[in-house]
C-alpha positions in Angstrom: -4.2 0.6 17.2 -1.1 -0.7 15.3 -1.7 -3.0 12.4 0.3 -6.2 11.8 0.3 -7.0 8.2 0.9 -10.5 6.6 3.5 -9.4 4.2 4.2 -10.9 0.8 6.8 -9.5 -1.6 7.2 -9.8 -5.3 10.0 -12.3 -5.2 7.4 -15.1 -4.9 5.7 -14.5 -8.2 8.3 -14.1 -11.0 7.3 -17.2 -13.1 4.9 -16.4 -15.9 3.0 -19.2 -17.8 0.9 -17.8 -20.7 -0.4 -21.3 -21.4 -2.6 -21.2 -18.3 -6.1 -22.3 -19.2 -7.8 -20.3 -16.5 -9.0 -16.8 -16.7 -9.0 -14.4 -13.8 -11.0 -11.3 -13.0 -10.0 -8.2 -11.0 -11.8 -5.0 -10.0 -9.5 -2.0 -10.2 -10.4 1.7 -10.2 -14.0 0.9 -11.1 -13.0 -1.4 -14.0 -13.6 -5.1 -14.2 -10.5 -6.6 -15.9 -10.3 -10.2 -17.2 -6.8 -11.7 -17.6 -5.2 -14.8 -19.0 -2.6 -14.7 -16.2 -2.9 -14.6 -12.4 -1.5 -11.5 -10.5 -1.3 -12.6 -6.9 -0.3 -9.2 -5.6 -3.2 -7.4 -7.2 -6.4 -8.8 -5.8 -8.4 -12.0 -5.2 -10.0 -13.1 -8.5 -13.6 -12.2 -9.0 -15.9 -14.4 -11.1 -19.1 -12.8 -12.3 -21.7 -13.3 -15.0 -21.2 -9.8 -16.5 -18.8 -9.0 -19.3 -15.5 -7.4 -18.3 -14.7 -3.7 -19.0 -11.2 -4.7 -20.2 -9.8 -7.9 -21.6 -6.1 -8.4 -20.9 -4.0 -10.9 -22.8 -0.3 -11.6 -22.1 1.5 -12.8 -25.2 4.6 -15.1 -25.2 7.9 -13.3 -24.6 9.9 -12.2 -27.6 7.2 -11.5 -30.1 8.2 -8.4 -32.2 5.3 -6.1 -31.3 6.7 -3.1 -33.0 6.6 -4.9 -36.3 3.2 -6.4 -35.8 1.5 -2.9 -35.7 1.9 -0.2 -38.3 2.5 3.2 -36.6 0.3 5.8 -38.1 1.4 8.7 -35.9 3.5 9.3 -32.8 1.4 11.0 -30.0 4.2 11.6 -27.5 5.7 10.2 -24.4 4.3 9.4 -20.9 6.6 10.5 -18.1 7.2 8.4 -15.0 7.1 9.8 -11.5 10.7 11.1 -11.9 9.7 13.1 -14.9 11.5 10.9 -17.3 9.8 9.8 -20.6 9.2 6.0 -20.1 6.4 5.2 -22.5 6.3 6.1 -26.2 2.7 6.4 -27.3 1.8 5.8 -31.0 -1.5 5.7 -32.9 -1.7 2.4 -34.8 -4.4 0.8 -36.9 -7.4 0.2 -34.7 -5.8 1.5 -31.5 -2.7 2.6 -29.6 0.7 1.1 -29.0 2.4 1.9 -25.7 6.2 1.1 -25.9 7.3 0.8 -22.2 11.0 0.9 -21.2 12.6 0.9 -17.8 16.4 0.2 -17.9 16.8 -3.3 -19.3 13.1 -4.0 -18.9 10.7 -3.5 -21.9 7.3 -4.4 -23.1 4.7 -3.2 -25.6 1.0 -2.9 -24.8 -1.5 -2.7 -27.7 -4.8 -1.1 -26.7 -7.9 -1.2 -28.9 -9.4 2.2 -29.8 -12.1 1.9 -27.1 -9.5 0.6 -24.6 -11.6 -2.5 -24.0 -8.8 -4.9 -25.2 -5.1 -4.9 -24.0 -2.4 -7.1 -25.4 1.0 -7.2 -23.7 4.1 -8.2 -25.7 7.0 -8.6 -23.2 10.6 -8.8 -24.1 12.7 -11.7 -22.7 13.4 -11.4 -19.0 10.2 -9.6 -18.0 8.7 -11.0 -14.7 5.1 -11.1 -13.5 5.9 -8.1 -11.2 7.2 -6.1 -14.2 4.0 -6.7 -16.1 1.9 -5.9 -13.1 3.6 -2.6 -12.4 3.2 -1.4 -16.0 -0.4 -2.7 -16.4 -1.8 -1.4 -13.1 0.3 1.8 -13.2 0.7 4.0 -16.2 -1.2 1.8 -18.7 -4.2 1.8 -16.4 -4.0 5.5 -16.1 -4.0 5.8 -19.9 -7.1 3.6 -20.1 -8.9 5.6 -17.4 -8.1 8.9 -19.1 -9.5 7.6 -22.4 -12.7 6.8 -20.4 -12.8 10.3 -19.1 -11.4 9.6 -15.6 -8.4 11.6 -14.6 -5.8 10.4 -12.1 -3.0 11.9 -10.0 0.4 10.5 -9.1 -0.2 9.8 -5.5 -1.4 7.6 -2.7 -4.6 7.8 -0.6 -5.7 6.3 2.7 -9.1 6.0 4.3 -9.3 8.2 7.4 -12.5 8.2 9.4 -14.6 7.5 6.4 -12.9 10.0 4.1 -9.9 9.8 1.7 -6.7 11.7 2.4 -4.3 11.9 -0.6 -0.6 12.4 -0.7 1.0 13.8 -3.9 4.6 14.3 -4.8 7.5 13.4 -7.0 9.3 10.0 -6.8 11.2 9.7 -3.5 9.1 12.2 -1.6 7.5 9.6 0.6 3.9 9.2 -0.7 3.8 5.5 -0.2 5.9 5.5 3.0 3.5 8.0 4.6 0.5 6.0 3.4 2.1 2.9 4.9 2.6 4.6 8.2 -1.2 5.4 8.3 -1.9 1.7 7.6 0.2 0.7 10.6 -2.0 3.0 12.7 -5.1 1.2 11.7 -6.3 3.1 8.6 -6.9 1.5 5.2 -5.2 1.9 1.8 -7.4 3.2 -1.0 -4.7 3.4 -3.7 -1.0 3.7 -4.3 0.5 5.3 -7.4 -2.7 5.9 -9.5 -5.1 8.2 -7.5 -8.2 8.1 -9.8 -10.9 10.6 -9.2 -14.6 10.6 -10.1 -17.0 13.6 -9.7 -20.5 13.0 -8.4 -22.9 15.8 -7.5 -20.2 18.4 -6.8 -18.2 15.9 -4.7 -15.1 14.0 -5.6 -14.4 10.4 -4.7 -11.2 8.3 -4.9 -11.5 4.9 -6.7 -9.9 1.9 -4.9 -7.0 0.5 -6.9 -4.9 -2.6 -6.0 -4.4 -4.0 -2.5 -0.6 -3.6 -2.9 2.1 -1.0 -2.5 5.5 -0.2 -3.9 7.8 0.3 -0.9 11.5 0.8 -0.5 13.3 -1.9 1.6 14.2 0.6 4.4 10.5 1.5 4.7 9.7 -2.2 5.2 12.5 -2.7 7.7 11.8 0.5 9.7 8.0 0.5 9.7 7.2 -3.1 8.7 7.1 -6.4 10.6 10.1 -7.5 12.4 10.0 -11.0 10.7 10.0 -9.6 7.1 12.8 -11.3 5.1 14.5 -9.0 2.6 17.5 -11.1 1.8 18.3 -10.8 -1.9 20.5 -8.1 -3.2 17.9 -6.9 -5.6 15.3 -6.6 -2.8 17.7 -4.5 -0.8 18.2 -1.9 -3.6 14.9 -1.8 -5.3 11.3 -1.2 -4.4 9.3 -4.3 -3.4 5.7 -5.0 -4.1 3.8 -5.5 -0.8 0.5 -7.4 -1.0 -2.3 -6.5 1.4 -4.9 -8.8 -0.1 -4.7 -11.3 2.8 -5.4 -8.5 5.3 -9.0 -7.4 4.8 -8.7 -4.6 7.3 -5.8 -3.0 5.5 -7.5 -2.3 2.1 -10.6 -0.2 1.4 -12.4 -1.8 -1.6 -15.0 0.9 -2.1 -14.8 4.4 -3.4 -14.2 7.1 -0.7 -15.2 10.8 -0.6 -12.0 12.9 -0.9 -11.3 15.1 2.2 -7.8 16.5 1.6 -4.9 16.5 -0.8 -1.5 17.1 0.6 1.4 18.1 -1.6 4.5 16.6 0.1 7.5 18.9 0.6 10.1 17.1 2.6 12.9 19.1 4.2 16.5 18.2 3.6 18.3 16.0 6.1 19.9 18.0 8.9 17.4 20.9 8.6 17.3 23.1 11.8 13.5 23.3 11.6 12.1 20.1 13.2 8.4 21.1 13.0 5.7 19.9 10.7 4.1 22.7 8.6 0.7 22.5 6.9 -0.5 25.4 4.8 -3.4 25.8 2.4 -2.4 26.4 -1.2 -4.3 29.2 -3.0 -6.8 27.8 -5.5 -5.0 29.1 -8.7 -1.7 27.5 -7.6 -3.5 24.4 -6.5 -5.0 23.8 -9.9 -1.5 24.1 -11.5 0.0 21.7 -8.9 -2.7 19.1 -9.6 -2.2 19.5 -13.4 1.6 19.0 -12.8 0.9 15.7 -10.9 -1.6 14.3 -13.3 -0.8 10.8 -14.4 -0.4 10.6 -18.2 -0.8 14.3 -18.4 2.1 14.8 -20.8 0.0 13.4 -23.8 -3.2 15.3 -23.2 -4.7 17.0 -26.2 -5.8 20.7 -26.0 -9.5 19.7 -25.4 -8.6 17.3 -22.6 -6.3 19.8 -21.0 -9.1 22.4 -20.9 -11.5 19.8 -19.5 -8.9 18.7 -16.9 -8.3 22.3 -15.7 -12.0 22.9 -15.4 -12.3 19.7 -13.3 -9.5 20.7 -11.0 -11.0 24.2 -10.6 -14.1 22.5 -9.3 -12.1 20.1 -7.1 -10.1 22.8 -5.3 -13.3 24.7 -4.6 -14.6 21.9 -2.4 -11.4 20.0 -1.4 -8.5 21.7 0.4 -5.1 21.3 -1.2 -2.4 21.8 1.3 1.4 21.9 1.4 2.8 19.4 3.9 6.4 20.3 4.8 8.1 17.9 7.2 11.5 17.0 8.6 13.4 13.9 7.3 13.6 10.7 9.3 11.3 7.7 10.2 11.2 8.9 13.8 9.3 12.0 12.6 6.4 10.1 11.2 4.3 10.1 14.4 4.5 13.9 14.4 3.5 14.1 10.7 0.6 11.7 11.4 -0.6 13.8 14.4 -0.4 17.0 12.3 -2.5 15.6 9.5 -5.1 14.4 11.9 -5.3 17.7 13.6 -5.6 19.5 10.2 -8.4 17.2 9.2 -10.2 17.8 12.5 -9.8 21.6 12.2 
């Protein structure tokens, strides 16, 4: 069964009004987050009687955040999916300061010591999508890590009641492959932040946001024929695709982890046209998971030891495999079939 998705891209939501009187609630990676701004591509707002786990406040653009907080010590840098330091992390009075930069885009996030409060200080020109990508990406991974929940840089889909995860560097096709699975009738569990919880010797993937970051050629090749990608920016940058209006496309509950695939795409023009799946030995798998850990570059020695122990337990119950495949959108049916056969075996 092929899935037709009602697609919405990020171009519709650039206006930010921090004077909004409403508050909004979202449930992401097991955390209930309350916000003073609406994020249309994240989730439908949830209103409950219980207190939120995290309170997010977006401040007016242009406030000098770096001068509002006295830096006590520099903890290091968080690397993005390309391995480039993109967030400078500092210890400040009563919390942490995450100074985020991506080209001409910049914002500072203040997090209280218990990570129950987040304040965002955007520079001029930041859009709602920019804030969303930082907040529900690396900033969320930092918050989860402070709460003892480690996350990987990957995407995961629900497949016959189990979660299948795809790991890899930027441009390796994690989101594209996950999107192809959605078009075959499966559900998205998470894109970008693959958060794991351990329960009784089993590992589960926490559902994140019902949205994906996809390149325009993925949307045109695998998406709906009527999708409009007209602006020059949309043609050259990833777009945020919302799934929140398609209940069948997003899995909102945690899912037991069945497999993790480390993507290893072949170069275009490779003579070998076959899809190869091979089990990675446990010792190598632990190191690969450590390398793909979100926010892993600022882990202390104690957290590094605990993380390695966690991954050692994970690879003893969850196969970690190398998925090597030829380039080209026309190869995705063969990749899909190979993954299903591997799971069934």
